[in-house]
C-alpha positions as CSV (number, residue, x, y, z in Angstrom):
1,M,8.1,12.2,-0.1
2,P,9.0,15.8,0.8
3,M,5.5,17.4,0.7
4,I,3.0,14.5,1.1
5,N,3.3,11.0,2.4
6,G,1.8,7.8,0.9
7,L,-1.1,7.8,3.4
8,E,-2.3,11.3,2.3
9,T,-1.7,10.5,-1.3
10,T,-3.8,7.4,-1.1
11,K,-6.6,9.3,0.6
12,I,-6.6,11.8,-2.2
13,L,-6.6,9.2,-4.9
14,R,-9.4,7.2,-3.3
15,S,-11.5,10.4,-2.7
16,N,-11.2,11.2,-6.4
17,G,-12.4,7.7,-7.5
18,V,-9.0,6.2,-8.5
19,E,-9.3,2.5,-8.2
20,V,-5.8,1.4,-9.2
21,P,-4.3,-1.1,-6.7
22,I,-2.1,0.7,-4.1
23,I,0.5,-1.3,-2.1
24,A,2.0,0.2,1.1
25,V,5.7,-0.5,1.3
26,T,6.7,0.2,4.9
27,A,9.2,-0.6,7.7
28,F,6.4,-0.8,10.3
29,E,5.2,-4.2,11.4
30,K,2.1,-5.2,9.5
31,D,0.1,-5.9,12.6
32,Q,0.8,-2.4,13.9
33,I,-0.6,-0.6,10.8
34,A,-2.8,-3.0,8.9
35,E,-6.2,-1.7,10.1
36,D,-5.3,1.9,9.3
37,I,-3.7,1.1,6.0
38,Y,-6.8,-0.9,4.7
39,K,-9.2,1.7,6.1
40,I,-7.4,4.4,4.1
41,G,-7.8,2.4,0.9
42,F,-4.6,0.5,0.3
43,N,-5.0,-2.9,-1.2
44,D,-2.0,-4.6,0.4
45,I,1.1,-4.1,2.6
46,L,4.7,-5.1,1.9
47,V,7.1,-4.8,4.9
48,K,10.7,-3.8,4.4
49,P,13.1,-5.5,3.9
50,F,11.2,-7.7,1.5
51,N,12.0,-10.5,-0.8
52,S,11.6,-9.6,-4.5
53,N,9.4,-12.7,-4.9
54,D,7.0,-11.3,-2.4
55,L,6.7,-8.1,-4.4
56,Y,6.2,-10.1,-7.7
57,Q,3.5,-12.2,-6.0
58,I,1.6,-9.1,-4.9
59,I,1.9,-7.4,-8.3
60,F,0.7,-10.6,-10.0
61,Q,-2.2,-10.9,-7.6
62,Y,-3.5,-7.4,-8.7
63,T,-2.7,-7.7,-12.4
64,K,-4.3,-11.0,-13.4
C-alpha cells in the first residue's frame, strides 16, 4: 500500500474497536514475525507463496 502498510492499518482498526478477523499475508517466515503480528491484533498469518486450500481453511475457520 502506498501510504500505510497492513501493520499500521491493523493497529488503527483495532484501536477503533474493529473486531473483524484480519489475516496477515506475508513473504516473511512465520517464526520471524508471529509474535509481533499477533501482538498488533492480527488473527492469523498466511505465508506466500501459499496454497489456495490454506487460504480457504483460514477463511472457513473465522467464518463458521
